[in-house]
PDB file with SEQRES, HELIX, SHEET and CRYST1 records, atoms N, CA, C and O in Angstrom:
SEQRES   1 A   39  UNK UNK UNK UNK UNK UNK UNK UNK UNK UNK UNK UNK UNK          
SEQRES   2 A   39  UNK UNK UNK UNK UNK UNK UNK UNK UNK UNK UNK UNK UNK          
SEQRES   3 A   39  UNK UNK UNK UNK UNK UNK UNK UNK UNK UNK UNK UNK UNK          
HELIX    1 AA1 UNK A    5  UNK A   19  1                                  15    
HELIX    2 AA2 UNK A   22  UNK A   24  1                                   3    
HELIX    3 AA3 UNK A   25  UNK A   29  3                                   5    
HELIX    4 AA4 UNK A   34  UNK A   38  1                                   5    
CRYST1    1.000    1.000    1.000  90.00  90.00  90.00 P 1           1          
ATOM      1  N   UNK A   1     108.207  76.822 108.919  1.00  0.00           N  
ATOM      2  CA  UNK A   1     108.663  78.163 108.592  1.00  0.00           C  
ATOM      3  C   UNK A   1     107.469  79.109 108.669  1.00  0.00           C  
ATOM      4  O   UNK A   1     106.353  78.748 108.297  1.00  0.00           O  
ATOM      5  N   UNK A   2     107.714  80.296 109.147  1.00  0.00           N  
ATOM      6  CA  UNK A   2     106.647  81.268 109.282  1.00  0.00           C  
ATOM      7  C   UNK A   2     107.145  82.660 108.951  1.00  0.00           C  
ATOM      8  O   UNK A   2     108.316  82.872 108.637  1.00  0.00           O  
ATOM      9  N   UNK A   3     106.227  83.590 109.031  1.00  0.00           N  
ATOM     10  CA  UNK A   3     106.554  84.991 108.765  1.00  0.00           C  
ATOM     11  C   UNK A   3     106.351  85.757 110.061  1.00  0.00           C  
ATOM     12  O   UNK A   3     105.301  85.667 110.697  1.00  0.00           O  
ATOM     13  N   UNK A   4     107.363  86.503 110.436  1.00  0.00           N  
ATOM     14  CA  UNK A   4     107.243  87.335 111.628  1.00  0.00           C  
ATOM     15  C   UNK A   4     106.831  88.730 111.195  1.00  0.00           C  
ATOM     16  O   UNK A   4     107.442  89.329 110.311  1.00  0.00           O  
ATOM     17  N   UNK A   5     105.795  89.232 111.826  1.00  0.00           N  
ATOM     18  CA  UNK A   5     105.217  90.521 111.471  1.00  0.00           C  
ATOM     19  C   UNK A   5     106.272  91.629 111.442  1.00  0.00           C  
ATOM     20  O   UNK A   5     106.270  92.456 110.530  1.00  0.00           O  
ATOM     21  N   UNK A   6     107.167  91.654 112.423  1.00  0.00           N  
ATOM     22  CA  UNK A   6     108.164  92.721 112.491  1.00  0.00           C  
ATOM     23  C   UNK A   6     109.177  92.648 111.347  1.00  0.00           C  
ATOM     24  O   UNK A   6     109.680  93.682 110.907  1.00  0.00           O  
ATOM     25  N   UNK A   7     109.481  91.452 110.864  1.00  0.00           N  
ATOM     26  CA  UNK A   7     110.398  91.320 109.730  1.00  0.00           C  
ATOM     27  C   UNK A   7     109.732  91.789 108.438  1.00  0.00           C  
ATOM     28  O   UNK A   7     110.352  92.463 107.615  1.00  0.00           O  
ATOM     29  N   UNK A   8     108.474  91.426 108.275  1.00  0.00           N  
ATOM     30  CA  UNK A   8     107.731  91.868 107.100  1.00  0.00           C  
ATOM     31  C   UNK A   8     107.589  93.387 107.107  1.00  0.00           C  
ATOM     32  O   UNK A   8     107.746  94.031 106.070  1.00  0.00           O  
ATOM     33  N   UNK A   9     107.293  93.959 108.267  1.00  0.00           N  
ATOM     34  CA  UNK A   9     107.161  95.410 108.374  1.00  0.00           C  
ATOM     35  C   UNK A   9     108.486  96.109 108.088  1.00  0.00           C  
ATOM     36  O   UNK A   9     108.504  97.162 107.452  1.00  0.00           O  
ATOM     37  N   UNK A  10     109.584  95.540 108.547  1.00  0.00           N  
ATOM     38  CA  UNK A  10     110.905  96.127 108.278  1.00  0.00           C  
ATOM     39  C   UNK A  10     111.192  96.136 106.784  1.00  0.00           C  
ATOM     40  O   UNK A  10     111.746  97.108 106.271  1.00  0.00           O  
ATOM     41  N   UNK A  11     110.826  95.074 106.077  1.00  0.00           N  
ATOM     42  CA  UNK A  11     111.030  95.019 104.631  1.00  0.00           C  
ATOM     43  C   UNK A  11     110.168  96.073 103.930  1.00  0.00           C  
ATOM     44  O   UNK A  11     110.645  96.764 103.031  1.00  0.00           O  
ATOM     45  N   UNK A  12     108.923  96.196 104.331  1.00  0.00           N  
ATOM     46  CA  UNK A  12     108.029  97.191 103.736  1.00  0.00           C  
ATOM     47  C   UNK A  12     108.524  98.612 104.015  1.00  0.00           C  
ATOM     48  O   UNK A  12     108.480  99.473 103.137  1.00  0.00           O  
ATOM     49  N   UNK A  13     108.989  98.849 105.228  1.00  0.00           N  
ATOM     50  CA  UNK A  13     109.522 100.171 105.582  1.00  0.00           C  
ATOM     51  C   UNK A  13     110.734 100.514 104.727  1.00  0.00           C  
ATOM     52  O   UNK A  13     110.879 101.655 104.288  1.00  0.00           O  
ATOM     53  N   UNK A  14     111.605  99.539 104.486  1.00  0.00           N  
ATOM     54  CA  UNK A  14     112.803  99.773 103.672  1.00  0.00           C  
ATOM     55  C   UNK A  14     112.430 100.067 102.222  1.00  0.00           C  
ATOM     56  O   UNK A  14     113.037 100.933 101.593  1.00  0.00           O  
ATOM     57  N   UNK A  15     111.443  99.358 101.687  1.00  0.00           N  
ATOM     58  CA  UNK A  15     110.979  99.630 100.319  1.00  0.00           C  
ATOM     59  C   UNK A  15     110.457 101.060 100.209  1.00  0.00           C  
ATOM     60  O   UNK A  15     110.767 101.772  99.254  1.00  0.00           O  
ATOM     61  N   UNK A  16     109.668 101.468 101.189  1.00  0.00           N  
ATOM     62  CA  UNK A  16     109.116 102.828 101.205  1.00  0.00           C  
ATOM     63  C   UNK A  16     110.237 103.868 101.309  1.00  0.00           C  
ATOM     64  O   UNK A  16     110.220 104.876 100.603  1.00  0.00           O  
ATOM     65  N   UNK A  17     111.203 103.621 102.186  1.00  0.00           N  
ATOM     66  CA  UNK A  17     112.286 104.579 102.406  1.00  0.00           C  
ATOM     67  C   UNK A  17     113.181 104.712 101.174  1.00  0.00           C  
ATOM     68  O   UNK A  17     113.569 105.820 100.805  1.00  0.00           O  
ATOM     69  N   UNK A  18     113.503 103.605 100.549  1.00  0.00           N  
ATOM     70  CA  UNK A  18     114.456 103.627  99.441  1.00  0.00           C  
ATOM     71  C   UNK A  18     113.808 103.977  98.102  1.00  0.00           C  
ATOM     72  O   UNK A  18     114.421 104.657  97.279  1.00  0.00           O  
ATOM     73  N   UNK A  19     112.569 103.516  97.875  1.00  0.00           N  
ATOM     74  CA  UNK A  19     111.934 103.670  96.572  1.00  0.00           C  
ATOM     75  C   UNK A  19     110.668 104.519  96.584  1.00  0.00           C  
ATOM     76  O   UNK A  19     110.067 104.750  95.535  1.00  0.00           O  
ATOM     77  N   UNK A  20     110.259 104.984  97.763  1.00  0.00           N  
ATOM     78  CA  UNK A  20     109.098 105.860  97.856  1.00  0.00           C  
ATOM     79  C   UNK A  20     107.768 105.145  97.997  1.00  0.00           C  
ATOM     80  O   UNK A  20     106.804 105.711  98.513  1.00  0.00           O  
ATOM     81  N   UNK A  21     107.716 103.910  97.541  1.00  0.00           N  
ATOM     82  CA  UNK A  21     106.495 103.116  97.639  1.00  0.00           C  
ATOM     83  C   UNK A  21     106.812 101.678  97.244  1.00  0.00           C  
ATOM     84  O   UNK A  21     107.898 101.377  96.747  1.00  0.00           O  
ATOM     85  N   UNK A  22     105.856 100.814  97.472  1.00  0.00           N  
ATOM     86  CA  UNK A  22     106.045  99.430  97.049  1.00  0.00           C  
ATOM     87  C   UNK A  22     106.037  99.355  95.523  1.00  0.00           C  
ATOM     88  O   UNK A  22     106.796  98.587  94.932  1.00  0.00           O  
ATOM     89  N   UNK A  23     105.184 100.149  94.892  1.00  0.00           N  
ATOM     90  CA  UNK A  23     105.182 100.197  93.420  1.00  0.00           C  
ATOM     91  C   UNK A  23     106.534 100.666  92.895  1.00  0.00           C  
ATOM     92  O   UNK A  23     107.034 100.131  91.905  1.00  0.00           O  
ATOM     93  N   UNK A  24     107.131 101.665  93.554  1.00  0.00           N  
ATOM     94  CA  UNK A  24     108.450 102.152  93.171  1.00  0.00           C  
ATOM     95  C   UNK A  24     109.496 101.059  93.294  1.00  0.00           C  
ATOM     96  O   UNK A  24     110.372 100.939  92.438  1.00  0.00           O  
ATOM     97  N   UNK A  25     109.413 100.262  94.348  1.00  0.00           N  
ATOM     98  CA  UNK A  25     110.336  99.136  94.528  1.00  0.00           C  
ATOM     99  C   UNK A  25     110.188  98.128  93.389  1.00  0.00           C  
ATOM    100  O   UNK A  25     111.179  97.653  92.835  1.00  0.00           O  
ATOM    101  N   UNK A  26     108.949  97.813  93.049  1.00  0.00           N  
ATOM    102  CA  UNK A  26     108.715  96.833  91.987  1.00  0.00           C  
ATOM    103  C   UNK A  26     109.267  97.343  90.658  1.00  0.00           C  
ATOM    104  O   UNK A  26     109.917  96.600  89.923  1.00  0.00           O  
ATOM    105  N   UNK A  27     109.004  98.612  90.357  1.00  0.00           N  
ATOM    106  CA  UNK A  27     109.465  99.168  89.084  1.00  0.00           C  
ATOM    107  C   UNK A  27     110.960  99.448  89.068  1.00  0.00           C  
ATOM    108  O   UNK A  27     111.655  99.022  88.146  1.00  0.00           O  
ATOM    109  N   UNK A  28     111.469 100.157  90.075  1.00  0.00           N  
ATOM    110  CA  UNK A  28     112.884 100.568  90.082  1.00  0.00           C  
ATOM    111  C   UNK A  28     113.797  99.486  90.643  1.00  0.00           C  
ATOM    112  O   UNK A  28     114.877  99.241  90.105  1.00  0.00           O  
ATOM    113  N   UNK A  29     113.376  98.853  91.700  1.00  0.00           N  
ATOM    114  CA  UNK A  29     114.212  97.845  92.351  1.00  0.00           C  
ATOM    115  C   UNK A  29     114.251  96.530  91.613  1.00  0.00           C  
ATOM    116  O   UNK A  29     115.309  95.914  91.482  1.00  0.00           O  
ATOM    117  N   UNK A  30     113.096  96.094  91.127  1.00  0.00           N  
ATOM    118  CA  UNK A  30     113.018  94.810  90.430  1.00  0.00           C  
ATOM    119  C   UNK A  30     113.019  94.945  88.917  1.00  0.00           C  
ATOM    120  O   UNK A  30     113.250  93.967  88.207  1.00  0.00           O  
ATOM    121  N   UNK A  31     112.761  96.150  88.416  1.00  0.00           N  
ATOM    122  CA  UNK A  31     112.750  96.374  86.965  1.00  0.00           C  
ATOM    123  C   UNK A  31     111.502  95.851  86.278  1.00  0.00           C  
ATOM    124  O   UNK A  31     111.516  95.586  85.076  1.00  0.00           O  
ATOM    125  N   UNK A  32     110.418  95.701  87.038  1.00  0.00           N  
ATOM    126  CA  UNK A  32     109.148  95.225  86.480  1.00  0.00           C  
ATOM    127  C   UNK A  32     108.250  96.437  86.262  1.00  0.00           C  
ATOM    128  O   UNK A  32     107.861  97.102  87.222  1.00  0.00           O  
ATOM    129  N   UNK A  33     107.922  96.723  85.020  1.00  0.00           N  
ATOM    130  CA  UNK A  33     107.029  97.831  84.730  1.00  0.00           C  
ATOM    131  C   UNK A  33     105.590  97.331  84.683  1.00  0.00           C  
ATOM    132  O   UNK A  33     105.339  96.131  84.574  1.00  0.00           O  
ATOM    133  N   UNK A  34     104.661  98.258  84.767  1.00  0.00           N  
ATOM    134  CA  UNK A  34     103.250  97.857  84.697  1.00  0.00           C  
ATOM    135  C   UNK A  34     102.953  97.174  83.369  1.00  0.00           C  
ATOM    136  O   UNK A  34     102.147  96.245  83.302  1.00  0.00           O  
ATOM    137  N   UNK A  35     103.609  97.642  82.320  1.00  0.00           N  
ATOM    138  CA  UNK A  35     103.360  97.063  81.013  1.00  0.00           C  
ATOM    139  C   UNK A  35     103.839  95.622  80.937  1.00  0.00           C  
ATOM    140  O   UNK A  35     103.101  94.755  80.469  1.00  0.00           O  
ATOM    141  N   UNK A  36     105.072  95.346  81.392  1.00  0.00           N  
ATOM    142  CA  UNK A  36     105.545  93.962  81.264  1.00  0.00           C  
ATOM    143  C   UNK A  36     104.998  93.065  82.366  1.00  0.00           C  
ATOM    144  O   UNK A  36     105.108  91.843  82.262  1.00  0.00           O  
ATOM    145  N   UNK A  37     104.417  93.628  83.411  1.00  0.00           N  
ATOM    146  CA  UNK A  37     103.769  92.807  84.421  1.00  0.00           C  
ATOM    147  C   UNK A  37     102.468  92.213  83.902  1.00  0.00           C  
ATOM    148  O   UNK A  37     102.046  91.146  84.347  1.00  0.00           O  
ATOM    149  N   UNK A  38     101.834  92.902  82.965  1.00  0.00           N  
ATOM    150  CA  UNK A  38     100.570  92.415  82.393  1.00  0.00           C  
ATOM    151  C   UNK A  38     100.782  91.385  81.303  1.00  0.00           C  
ATOM    152  O   UNK A  38      99.863  90.638  80.967  1.00  0.00           O  
ATOM    153  N   UNK A  39     101.973  91.337  80.752  1.00  0.00           N  
ATOM    154  CA  UNK A  39     102.246  90.416  79.640  1.00  0.00           C  
ATOM    155  C   UNK A  39     102.381  88.991  80.088  1.00  0.00           C  
ATOM    156  O   UNK A  39     102.611  88.104  79.266  1.00  0.00           O  
TER     157      UNK A  39                                                      
END                                                                             
């Protein structure tokens, strides 16, 4: 199994488009805040 660059880029592009950033995806999409990520 491997990772195809174009699939990874498509996922990153979708996170940016829908949530504004990867951090936005983590916080809004996954519900992980900076505070509970450190715990």
